[in-house]
C-alpha positions as CSV (number, residue, x, y, z in Angstrom):
1,X,-9.5,0.3,3.6
2,X,-10.1,-3.2,5.0
3,X,-8.1,-6.2,3.9
4,X,-11.2,-7.9,2.4
5,X,-11.8,-4.8,0.2
6,X,-8.2,-4.7,-0.9
7,X,-8.3,-8.4,-1.9
8,X,-11.3,-7.6,-4.2
9,X,-9.2,-5.1,-6.3
10,X,-7.5,-6.3,-9.4
11,X,-3.7,-6.5,-9.5
12,X,-3.5,-3.4,-11.7
13,X,-5.7,-1.4,-9.4
14,X,-3.6,-2.5,-6.4
15,X,-0.4,-1.4,-8.1
16,X,-2.0,2.0,-8.9
17,X,-3.2,2.4,-5.3
18,X,0.2,1.4,-4.0
19,X,1.9,4.0,-6.1
20,X,-0.6,6.7,-5.0
21,X,-0.1,5.7,-1.4
22,X,3.7,5.9,-1.7
23,X,3.3,9.4,-3.1
24,X,1.1,10.3,-0.2
25,X,3.7,9.1,2.2
26,X,6.3,11.2,0.5
27,X,4.1,14.2,0.8
28,X,3.5,13.5,4.4
29,X,7.2,13.3,5.0
30,X,7.7,16.7,3.4
31,X,4.9,18.2,5.5
32,X,6.4,16.9,8.7
33,X,9.8,18.5,7.8
34,X,8.2,21.8,6.9
35,X,6.1,21.7,10.1
36,X,2.7,21.6,8.3
37,X,1.7,18.2,9.5
38,X,-0.3,18.2,12.7
39,X,-1.6,14.6,12.7
40,X,1.7,12.6,12.7
41,X,-0.2,9.3,13.1
42,X,-1.1,9.5,9.4
43,X,2.5,8.5,8.6
44,X,2.1,5.2,10.5
45,X,-1.3,4.5,9.0
46,X,0.0,5.1,5.5
47,X,2.9,2.8,6.1
48,X,0.6,0.1,7.3
49,X,-1.6,0.5,4.2
50,X,1.5,0.2,2.0
51,X,2.5,-3.0,3.8
52,X,-1.0,-4.4,3.2
53,X,-0.9,-3.7,-0.5
54,X,2.6,-5.2,-0.8
55,X,1.6,-8.3,1.2
56,X,-1.4,-9.0,-1.0
57,X,0.6,-8.4,-4.2
58,X,3.2,-10.8,-3.0
59,X,0.6,-13.4,-2.1
60,X,-0.8,-13.2,-5.6
61,X,2.7,-13.5,-7.1
62,X,3.4,-16.6,-5.0
63,X,0.0,-18.1,-6.0
64,X,0.8,-17.5,-9.6
65,X,4.2,-19.2,-9.3
66,X,2.7,-22.1,-7.5
67,X,0.1,-22.6,-10.3
68,X,2.9,-22.5,-12.8
69,X,4.8,-25.3,-11.1
70,X,1.9,-27.7,-11.0
């Protein structure tokens, strides 16, 4: 998912997707421990997506705070 696509999502959708992605990361970690995961690069990709979600959520939070101060 590209950053522009992520920015178009509502805050609630973003939080839902973030939760789902964190669950996916946990499942990937279990798979790697049990030896079922063959494509280990998926862990890095999933972490990157989580970081994108968190960054955009934080940007929105800061924008909301800035609007409140004005």
